[in-house]
Backbone bond lengths (Angstrom), bond angles and torsions (degrees), N, CA, C in turn:
res aa  C-N    CA-C-N  psi(-1)  N-CA   C-N-CA  omega(-1)  CA-C   N-CA-C  phi
1 M - - - 1.422 - - 1.558 111.14 -
2 E 1.336 113.22 -34.77 1.527 116.72 -178.82 1.500 110.71 -64.46
3 I 1.388 115.87 -38.75 1.431 116.70 177.87 1.512 112.62 -65.77
4 F 1.323 118.25 -37.41 1.422 123.23 -178.87 1.519 109.54 -65.42
5 L 1.291 121.03 -41.65 1.453 126.15 -178.33 1.522 106.44 -70.16
6 S 1.301 119.56 -38.03 1.477 121.18 176.13 1.526 110.21 -64.18
7 M 1.281 120.38 -40.47 1.438 124.90 179.02 1.485 109.74 -64.88
8 V 1.257 120.16 -41.37 1.490 125.61 -178.88 1.494 109.70 -66.65
9 T 1.353 116.74 -41.44 1.457 121.60 176.85 1.505 111.08 -59.31
10 Y 1.353 116.80 -52.63 1.478 117.39 -178.77 1.482 109.18 -66.57
11 L 1.311 120.94 -33.42 1.504 122.62 179.02 1.492 109.58 -59.17
12 L 1.340 118.32 -45.82 1.430 120.81 178.58 1.533 113.29 -65.45
13 V 1.223 117.57 -41.61 1.492 123.12 179.58 1.549 110.14 -60.12
14 F 1.318 113.86 -51.46 1.481 116.63 -176.30 1.444 112.01 -74.21
15 T 1.341 120.44 -28.07 1.432 124.14 176.93 1.539 112.39 -69.12
16 S 1.345 111.68 -40.63 1.501 114.07 178.29 1.500 110.58 -64.93
17 I 1.308 120.61 -40.69 1.465 122.61 179.02 1.547 110.61 -61.08
18 L 1.339 114.14 -45.94 1.445 117.97 -178.41 1.537 112.36 -70.30
19 L 1.366 116.77 -26.71 1.431 119.94 175.43 1.531 111.19 -64.21
20 V 1.326 118.55 -35.77 1.479 123.02 -179.83 1.541 107.57 -69.46
21 V 1.316 116.48 -41.62 1.476 119.74 174.54 1.486 113.38 -61.89
22 A 1.313 116.05 -43.62 1.447 121.74 176.51 1.578 112.69 -62.07
23 L 1.288 114.39 -32.99 1.480 119.08 177.36 1.501 107.78 -65.32
24 G 1.356 118.28 -43.92 1.466 121.11 178.07 1.503 112.11 -63.90
25 G 1.386 116.94 -35.45 1.432 119.72 177.35 1.482 111.86 -69.16
26 M 1.354 117.72 -31.79 1.509 120.66 178.46 1.546 108.92 -67.83
27 F 1.289 117.85 -39.91 1.475 117.64 177.50 1.480 113.55 -66.82
28 S 1.395 113.72 -37.50 1.483 113.58 176.04 1.511 115.44 -66.63
29 E 1.284 112.16 -36.74 1.526 118.85 175.39 1.555 112.05 -60.74
30 K 1.348 113.34 -41.18 1.429 117.14 -179.81 1.526 113.13 -68.53
31 S 1.352 115.80 -23.04 1.465 116.98 -178.83 1.572 106.61 -94.00
32 G 1.279 119.23 3.25 1.475 117.80 175.06 1.527 116.48 97.21
33 T 1.314 115.13 13.07 1.475 118.22 -174.10 1.566 104.82 -116.91
34 V 1.331 114.37 136.88 1.453 119.41 172.50 1.519 109.58 -90.80
35 A 1.269 115.93 103.28 1.489 118.77 -172.59 1.559 109.77 -98.69
36 L 1.273 115.60 73.59 1.439 122.69 178.66 1.545 110.27 -77.76
37 S 1.271 119.44 -10.83 1.466 119.53 177.76 1.524 115.90 -88.97
38 L 1.312 119.85 13.08 1.448 124.32 -178.37 1.492 110.63 -56.36
39 E 1.350 116.17 -45.52 1.466 120.62 -178.41 1.548 109.76 -63.92
40 G 1.330 115.67 -39.04 1.421 119.02 177.00 1.557 114.83 -64.62
41 S 1.315 112.28 -40.60 1.509 116.84 173.91 1.530 112.11 -62.29
42 M 1.268 114.92 -39.82 1.483 120.39 178.31 1.535 111.02 -66.62
43 T 1.313 118.17 -38.30 1.416 121.86 173.37 1.510 116.37 -61.40
44 I 1.330 112.81 -49.45 1.452 119.06 179.37 1.485 110.08 -66.82
45 G 1.286 124.17 -38.34 1.427 126.65 175.40 1.526 112.81 -61.05
46 A 1.376 113.54 -45.29 1.498 117.33 174.69 1.491 111.81 -62.13
47 L 1.326 119.52 -38.97 1.440 123.35 178.86 1.517 110.12 -64.98
48 A 1.280 120.16 -45.84 1.434 124.22 177.51 1.542 111.09 -59.65
49 G 1.302 116.02 -48.54 1.465 117.92 178.33 1.491 111.98 -62.62
50 G 1.269 121.10 -39.56 1.450 124.58 175.46 1.480 115.06 -65.04
51 L 1.324 117.27 -39.05 1.464 122.59 173.97 1.493 114.95 -64.57
52 V 1.401 114.63 -38.36 1.438 118.42 178.49 1.510 108.43 -69.26
53 M 1.285 119.54 -42.85 1.488 120.52 175.16 1.543 111.53 -60.65
54 Y 1.229 117.64 -40.67 1.429 123.19 177.63 1.549 115.11 -63.19
55 A 1.375 113.94 -35.18 1.457 119.64 -177.66 1.509 111.81 -85.90
56 L 1.328 118.00 -18.75 1.484 116.98 -179.26 1.486 112.38 -70.15
57 P 1.351 118.39 146.13 1.445 118.84 -177.66 1.558 110.68 -70.25
58 G 1.326 116.01 159.74 1.424 120.83 -178.84 1.546 116.92 -62.44
59 N 1.353 114.91 -25.09 1.462 115.75 -176.86 1.559 110.11 -97.16
60 F 1.309 118.14 12.83 1.508 122.59 176.41 1.454 112.45 -65.93
61 P 1.284 122.58 137.92 1.488 123.92 178.58 1.551 111.29 -58.45
62 P 1.351 118.61 122.17 1.449 119.76 -169.37 1.523 114.80 -61.18
63 A 1.376 117.75 -44.90 1.438 117.84 176.15 1.545 116.64 -57.82
64 L 1.308 114.68 -40.89 1.411 121.15 177.31 1.573 111.23 -67.45
65 G 1.310 114.60 -34.96 1.474 119.04 176.62 1.461 111.73 -65.28
66 C 1.336 117.60 -42.46 1.489 121.93 178.34 1.537 107.87 -65.45
67 L 1.321 119.95 -42.14 1.462 119.73 -178.23 1.554 109.73 -65.70
68 I 1.329 120.07 -39.68 1.416 121.84 177.96 1.562 110.94 -65.50
69 A 1.391 115.52 -40.57 1.465 119.67 178.41 1.473 110.61 -63.48
70 I 1.316 119.07 -37.42 1.472 121.20 -178.37 1.511 110.97 -71.65
71 L 1.307 116.30 -38.53 1.460 120.40 174.29 1.493 113.35 -65.59
72 A 1.300 117.32 -38.43 1.496 121.33 175.54 1.531 111.50 -66.75
73 S 1.349 116.57 -36.63 1.441 120.55 173.79 1.533 111.23 -61.41
74 L 1.292 115.65 -47.52 1.470 121.32 -178.29 1.479 112.78 -61.50
75 V 1.396 116.52 -42.31 1.413 119.75 -179.97 1.500 115.00 -67.94
76 A 1.410 112.50 -43.66 1.427 118.67 179.59 1.525 112.61 -65.79
77 G 1.318 116.84 -40.70 1.496 120.19 174.94 1.531 112.15 -60.69
78 C 1.324 114.86 -44.78 1.523 117.94 -177.88 1.569 108.42 -66.78
79 L 1.332 118.44 -38.96 1.453 119.60 -179.10 1.552 110.36 -66.50
80 Y 1.368 113.84 -39.34 1.478 115.12 -179.39 1.570 106.66 -70.69
81 S 1.265 121.44 -31.77 1.434 118.51 177.29 1.523 113.36 -66.38
82 L 1.320 112.24 -27.34 1.498 115.25 177.97 1.483 111.73 -64.16
83 L 1.298 121.44 -23.37 1.461 124.11 176.72 1.507 111.03 -59.39
84 L 1.442 114.52 -42.82 1.413 117.73 178.06 1.513 112.95 -68.72
85 A 1.351 116.86 -33.71 1.468 122.87 177.56 1.478 111.04 -65.32
86 V 1.365 115.75 -47.77 1.477 118.80 -178.51 1.507 110.04 -65.15
87 A 1.277 117.62 -44.61 1.496 121.65 -177.59 1.545 110.21 -62.00
88 S 1.302 115.49 -43.88 1.505 120.64 -174.11 1.585 109.97 -77.70
89 I 1.255 118.55 -41.40 1.437 122.28 -171.67 1.535 108.95 -86.64
90 L 1.292 117.09 -57.78 1.461 123.84 -175.01 1.521 111.81 -68.98
91 F 1.337 116.98 -50.59 1.419 120.05 -174.17 1.504 114.93 -100.30
92 K 1.387 114.66 1.42 1.485 121.94 172.60 1.559 111.55 59.51
93 A 1.375 113.60 36.71 1.529 118.74 -178.06 1.523 104.12 -82.23
94 D 1.308 112.80 164.25 1.463 121.45 177.41 1.480 108.89 -76.07
95 Q 1.371 115.11 125.45 1.496 124.18 -173.19 1.558 109.24 -63.49
96 T 1.365 116.25 -40.10 1.439 118.90 -177.54 1.590 111.39 -64.63
97 L 1.318 116.29 -44.99 1.463 119.23 178.74 1.487 113.68 -67.29
98 V 1.293 118.72 -42.63 1.465 121.66 -178.32 1.516 109.38 -70.97
99 G 1.366 116.67 -38.09 1.464 119.24 177.06 1.558 111.14 -62.47
100 T 1.322 118.27 -44.60 1.408 121.41 179.16 1.536 113.15 -64.41
101 A 1.338 115.32 -41.66 1.471 122.04 177.76 1.522 110.34 -62.01
102 L 1.373 116.98 -38.87 1.459 118.17 -177.92 1.452 111.67 -71.80
103 N 1.402 117.25 -28.92 1.451 120.04 175.73 1.516 111.26 -65.91
104 V 1.314 117.30 -46.18 1.447 122.04 178.82 1.552 110.96 -66.06
105 L 1.307 116.01 -39.34 1.459 117.75 -178.30 1.537 112.21 -69.22
106 S 1.321 116.19 -35.47 1.450 121.03 177.67 1.496 113.74 -61.46
107 T 1.323 115.58 -43.19 1.518 120.00 177.15 1.478 108.55 -66.48
108 A 1.279 123.39 -44.20 1.463 125.59 177.47 1.537 110.00 -58.75
109 I 1.302 118.22 -45.08 1.413 122.01 -175.02 1.608 109.26 -66.35
110 A 1.318 115.84 -39.17 1.461 120.98 -178.71 1.516 110.14 -68.56
111 I 1.360 117.42 -41.91 1.457 120.63 -179.54 1.554 110.14 -67.62
112 V 1.274 118.38 -44.83 1.438 122.32 -175.66 1.537 107.78 -66.25
113 L 1.292 119.32 -48.70 1.471 123.10 -179.50 1.541 112.65 -61.19
114 C 1.291 115.27 -46.69 1.459 121.22 -178.37 1.581 111.42 -62.53
115 K 1.351 114.72 -41.33 1.431 116.71 179.41 1.489 112.19 -72.23
116 R 1.352 115.64 -31.30 1.479 119.42 -178.73 1.544 110.44 -73.40
117 I 1.368 114.23 -35.23 1.468 114.98 -173.86 1.496 111.57 -84.27
118 T 1.351 117.06 -27.66 1.493 118.20 -176.89 1.535 109.38 -102.20
119 A 1.349 118.08 9.66 1.465 118.54 -177.92 1.556 108.91 -66.85
120 S 1.324 114.16 142.23 1.495 117.87 178.70 1.512 109.53 -115.94
121 P 1.301 117.79 136.91 1.441 119.63 -174.67 1.657 109.97 -70.15
122 E 1.320 114.56 -19.83 1.524 118.44 177.18 1.427 111.81 -75.64
123 L 1.318 120.07 -24.05 1.491 121.12 -176.70 1.526 110.26 -93.80
124 P 1.394 113.83 156.38 1.465 118.34 175.56 1.548 111.92 -59.38
125 T 1.275 115.82 159.52 1.452 121.95 -178.17 1.554 109.61 -57.21
126 G 1.304 115.85 134.91 1.452 121.42 175.33 1.538 112.42 95.19
127 Q 1.315 121.58 -8.71 1.411 125.98 178.75 1.482 109.32 -97.41
128 S 1.353 115.17 150.01 1.495 117.25 179.02 1.459 108.95 -122.01
129 R 1.336 113.08 166.34 1.460 120.93 -179.78 1.601 104.41 -115.90
130 L 1.292 114.96 129.81 1.505 118.53 -178.08 1.535 107.04 -106.19
131 I 1.283 113.23 141.52 1.429 120.90 176.69 1.513 106.35 -114.40
132 Y 1.335 115.37 119.67 1.471 120.65 -178.77 1.522 110.78 -93.49
133 M 1.263 117.78 149.92 1.501 121.65 -178.06 1.541 106.66 -130.11
134 N 1.270 111.96 171.62 1.469 119.51 175.23 1.537 108.41 -74.86
135 F 1.359 116.05 98.34 1.360 123.15 -171.16 1.531 113.16 -60.54
136 Y 1.318 115.05 -47.56 1.480 120.33 -179.39 1.526 116.80 -63.24
137 E 1.350 113.26 -25.74 1.512 117.09 179.27 1.537 110.81 -62.80
138 Y 1.388 119.32 -32.40 1.365 119.89 -176.66 1.516 114.89 -79.95
139 F 1.306 117.29 -7.72 1.421 120.94 -177.01 1.528 112.47 -113.57
140 N 1.379 119.14 16.45 1.411 125.79 168.25 1.477 111.22 -101.85
141 V 1.316 115.93 122.86 1.445 120.23 178.16 1.531 107.53 -106.36
142 K 1.303 115.84 120.81 1.405 119.58 179.70 1.573 110.16 -111.00
143 L 1.243 117.59 115.67 1.471 121.00 176.07 1.538 108.41 -112.21
144 P 1.339 115.42 151.90 1.462 117.35 -178.71 1.586 107.12 -68.29
145 N 1.325 117.77 141.91 1.444 125.65 175.19 1.517 112.99 67.66
146 F 1.367 119.49 12.54 1.461 122.35 178.32 1.497 105.41 -129.35
147 P 1.313 115.06 152.62 1.493 117.26 173.18 1.497 111.06 -70.30
148 T 1.340 116.75 157.08 1.431 120.08 179.92 1.520 113.26 -66.26
149 V 1.243 117.14 130.62 1.439 123.78 176.65 1.463 110.75 -98.35
150 R 1.302 116.00 124.34 1.499 118.59 178.38 1.469 115.23 -111.51
151 F 1.318 117.12 116.53 1.475 118.65 179.06 1.491 108.46 -88.72
152 N 1.304 115.10 138.82 1.484 118.89 178.08 1.550 107.75 -142.27
153 W 1.334 111.87 -167.21 1.546 114.37 -173.98 1.509 111.21 -64.05
154 L 1.358 117.54 -29.76 1.461 121.27 175.69 1.555 111.79 -57.48
155 T 1.291 114.85 -40.32 1.472 118.69 -179.62 1.544 111.17 -59.60
156 I 1.343 112.28 -44.82 1.496 117.66 -175.59 1.559 107.64 -68.16
157 I 1.344 117.58 -36.72 1.490 120.34 178.20 1.461 113.68 -64.86
158 V 1.324 114.70 -46.72 1.435 121.67 -179.69 1.586 110.66 -63.36
159 L 1.316 115.86 -41.29 1.446 120.47 179.04 1.463 110.32 -62.11
160 G 1.339 115.74 -48.06 1.466 120.18 -177.68 1.508 111.74 -59.59
161 F 1.343 116.34 -50.91 1.436 119.37 -174.25 1.619 110.27 -74.73
162 A 1.340 114.68 -25.35 1.519 115.04 175.58 1.483 114.16 -68.90
163 L 1.308 116.66 -24.92 1.533 120.32 -179.59 1.542 107.89 -79.01
164 M 1.312 122.41 -17.37 1.412 119.72 -174.57 1.535 115.81 -61.77
165 P 1.317 121.49 -35.49 1.473 119.39 178.45 1.565 111.80 -62.22
166 V 1.257 118.36 -19.59 1.478 120.48 174.29 1.446 110.27 -59.37
167 S 1.352 119.62 -30.49 1.474 120.14 -179.11 1.516 112.75 -69.71
168 A 1.302 118.25 -15.11 1.500 121.74 178.83 1.555 111.26 -82.16
169 L 1.317 116.83 -16.65 1.441 122.60 178.68 1.472 112.56 -66.71
170 E 1.284 117.62 142.61 1.497 119.42 177.51 1.517 107.69 -97.99
171 F 1.384 113.29 124.69 1.504 121.22 178.43 1.498 104.42 -120.70
172 D 1.353 114.26 142.57 1.468 119.19 173.00 1.524 108.26 -96.77
173 L 1.318 112.74 95.64 1.517 118.82 -178.47 1.499 111.66 -101.93
174 S 1.279 118.41 12.80 1.413 120.42 -178.56 1.513 112.40 -74.26
175 V 1.352 116.75 151.32 1.384 120.70 178.10 1.527 113.33 -86.52
176 D 1.284 116.65 136.31 1.406 121.20 -179.30 1.527 108.93 -56.92
177 E 1.360 118.61 145.23 1.418 123.81 -179.26 1.545 113.22 -63.95
178 E 1.335 115.65 -37.81 1.510 118.77 178.41 1.510 112.02 -63.74
179 I 1.375 116.45 -41.12 1.453 120.03 176.79 1.487 111.47 -65.83
180 R 1.305 117.76 -39.35 1.507 122.42 -179.86 1.528 108.17 -64.40
181 K 1.333 118.27 -43.27 1.443 120.19 178.71 1.514 113.12 -63.23
182 N 1.293 115.93 -38.51 1.506 121.59 179.07 1.476 107.61 -66.45
183 Y 1.336 120.19 -42.08 1.445 126.06 -178.67 1.545 111.76 -61.81
184 E 1.309 116.66 -41.12 1.458 124.42 -173.22 1.528 108.73 -75.24
185 K 1.318 121.48 -15.20 1.442 118.10 -177.24 1.421 113.07 -74.94
């Protein structure tokens, strides 16, 4: 029973994260863009956040460290998404091919960088050394005159599922015909 509950917990956590990405994909599809590189942007964002947390000194305030890592993830994911935009719009490349290539490239970049950064000279080639930290310390936010707020898996799950009603809203993301005609010239 314990294994089943553990599986359900991780299922909810990863589902909520992928739901947020799917929501971004839905908005890009409504605007006429095939955003197949969403997984790649997510991978590069996670890599950037992890590298920022790895680079921060041990005595850095945990809440501020998490905020900086989240902002770095956001910026890195957006910049990586710009590669698809530049290739599709400026160079008129096929969105499907470029998006698929960016997904594969992001995974390769993440693996190579992580192995390079965490490589240990004492271990055989290709093996990495992991440094574990106090996980819960980074998810406690302490503000003066307020009780300590602790972010956990439930916070991620609730945030992910709370954003889903946004998908029911109707947005007009279509490009104006005059702009489209000017672009096609």
